[in-house]
N, C-alpha and C positions, 0 to 999 in steps of 0.2 A: 441177444447181444449181437451187436454189429460185427460182421467178419471183415477184417481188412487184409486185402492181398497185395502182394508185391505187384508193381506196375506191369512187369513182363508177364506174370501169371495172369493177371486181369486181361491183359491184351490178347493173350493165346486163348483164354476162355471165350472172349468175344469172337475171336476168329473160329474157334471149334463150333460154337453154337450157330454162327452165321453159316459155316459150310454146310452144317446138317440141315438148316432151314433152306438154303439155296437148293439142296438136293431133293428135300421133300416137297418144296412149294415151287421151286423154280426161282431164278434170280429176279425176274420182273415182279412176281407175286409177292416176294418178301419185302416187308418194309423195315424201317428203322425201328419203328414201334414194336413189330414182332420180335426183333433181336433184343431190344431193352427189356421187353416182358419176359422172355425166355431165360435171359442172363440174370435178371433180377436186380438190375442196377439203375441208377439215375440216368436220365438222358445225357446229362452233361459228362458222365463217365465215358460213355460210348463216344462222344463227340471230342473228349480230351484225347483219345487215341486215334480216332479216325475222323476225317472231315466229311465223309459221305459213305453211302452204301457202295459206290464205285470204288472208293478208297479202300473198303474192307475187302472187296474182291481182288484188287491189286495186291494187297497184303497176303491174301490167301495163296495167290498165284507165286508170289515171291517166296513164301515160306515153303511151298511145295517143290518149287524148282531147286532150292537150296538143299533140301532133304534128298531129292532125286539125284542131283549131281554128286552129293556126298556119298550116296550108296553106289553110285556107278564108279567113282573114283576109287573106292575101296576094292572093288573087283579089278579094276584096270590096273592098279598098283600091285596086285598079287602075282608076282613073277613065278610062282610055282604052278600056275595055270598055263597050259600051252597057249601060244599066241592066237590061233584061230578061235579056240574055245573061249579065251578070255575076251576076245573082240565081241563074239556073239552074246556071250553072258552079260556084257556091259551093255550092249544094245538092248537086250531083253529087259534090263533094269530101266533103261531110258524110256521105253515104250509102253511099259506095264506099270499101272497104279497099284503096286504090290501092297502098300500099307493103307490104301484108301484115304490118304491125307489131303487129297484134293477131292472134297466132297461134291463140288458142282460138276454138272455134266458137261461133255464136249459141246452138246447143242447149245447150252447157255454161253459158253465162251465164243461159239461161232455166230451168235446173233448179231446182226448189224450194229445194234446199239452198244455192243461190247467189243467193237472192232479195234478199239485203241488198246483194250486189255489183251485181246488176242494178239495184236501186233507186239504188244510188250512181252507176252509170253514167248513168241517166236524169237524175239531179239535176244532175250536172256538165254534161250536154249542154243541160239546161233552163237553166242559168245561163249557159253559153258562146255558145250559138247565137243567141239573140234580139238582143243587141247588134250582132253581126256582120251579120245580115241586116237589122236595123232601119236601120243605116247605109245600106244600099243603098236601102231604101224611101224614107228621107229625101232621097236624091239624086233618086229618082223623083218625089216630090212637087214638088221644085223644077222639074223638067221637065214637070209636069203629066201624069205617067204614072200616078201613084197619087194617091189623095185620101182621106186619113185623118188625123184629128188625133191619133191614138194609135199611131204606127208600132211602138213597143216593145211595148206591151200587146198590140196585135193579133198581133204575131209570137209572143209568149209563148202566146196562146191557140191559134195554129196548131200550135206545137210540142207543147203539151199534148195537143191532140187527136191529133196523130200518134203520140205516145207511148202514149196510152191505146188508141185504136182499132187502129191498124195494127201497133204493136209487140207489144201484149199479146195480141190474139186473131185477127189476120188469118189465122193458119194454120188456124183452124177455120171459115173462110168458103170457100163455093164460089167459083169463078172469077166467075160472074155476080154474086154478092153483093159481092165484092171491088171490081169494076168500078163497080158501082152506088155503093158507098161512096166510092170515088175521085172519081167524077163529082160526087157530092154535095159532097165536100170541096172541089173546085176551084170548083164554082158559089158555095159560100159564102166562099171565099177572095177571089174576084174582087169580091164585094160588100163584104167586111170592109176590103179594101185600095183599093176605089174604082177599080178598073181595068176596061178594056173586056172584053166577053164574049170568051172565047178567049185571053186573055192568059196564063193559067196552064195552058193545055192541055199544055205540056211536062212538067208535073208527072207526067202518065201515064207518061212514060218511066222515071221513078225506079222505078216498080213493073214494068218491062219490059212495059208495055202500051202500044199505039200510041193515036193520037187517036181510033180508031174502037172502042176497047175491046178489040182483039184481042191475046192474049198474044204478044209478039214472040219469045218463046223457042220457040214451038211451030213 
């Protein structure tokens, strides 16, 4: 008996299977035929929902970012959590793939042939993250923990710097160079947001580095 699924269910099934295949075989090595065979549907069904393999990757990224921002906003809106703790908990959600919903690897996204997808992901994050974190900064301003007349714009600057320096070429830095750049980033963040020295030290943990500059993964 043929099983008929809701269009959204079928679309998500195709995304789930594609994400798993991209993770197992790599984006380049995975073909539309692989996806069709694994899902067990007609070729036309896949092309009804997606124009190409690249379109599937775009949809995976969009779905991932939507879930990520929703999880981050849930924490950011929880006024029972102290401001700084809420700020760093929200950041941790944004930089950690807690639910594994983005099956593809960072290497796949950073490949030259995926430049447009990488750009699209950065653009979505650039649009989605600042308003979430700026809201926490505004709460901090009310409690005299932050002192800046431009919470949103300052957050935009911080995210743009992170995307440019740490996302684009941090892999080419030595550990010492990376630690120096992170410390400089924290130094300037505290001045941009008008916080006390040491307030942003927990940012080091986002890079698996403790407050003394040692790599915690070692």
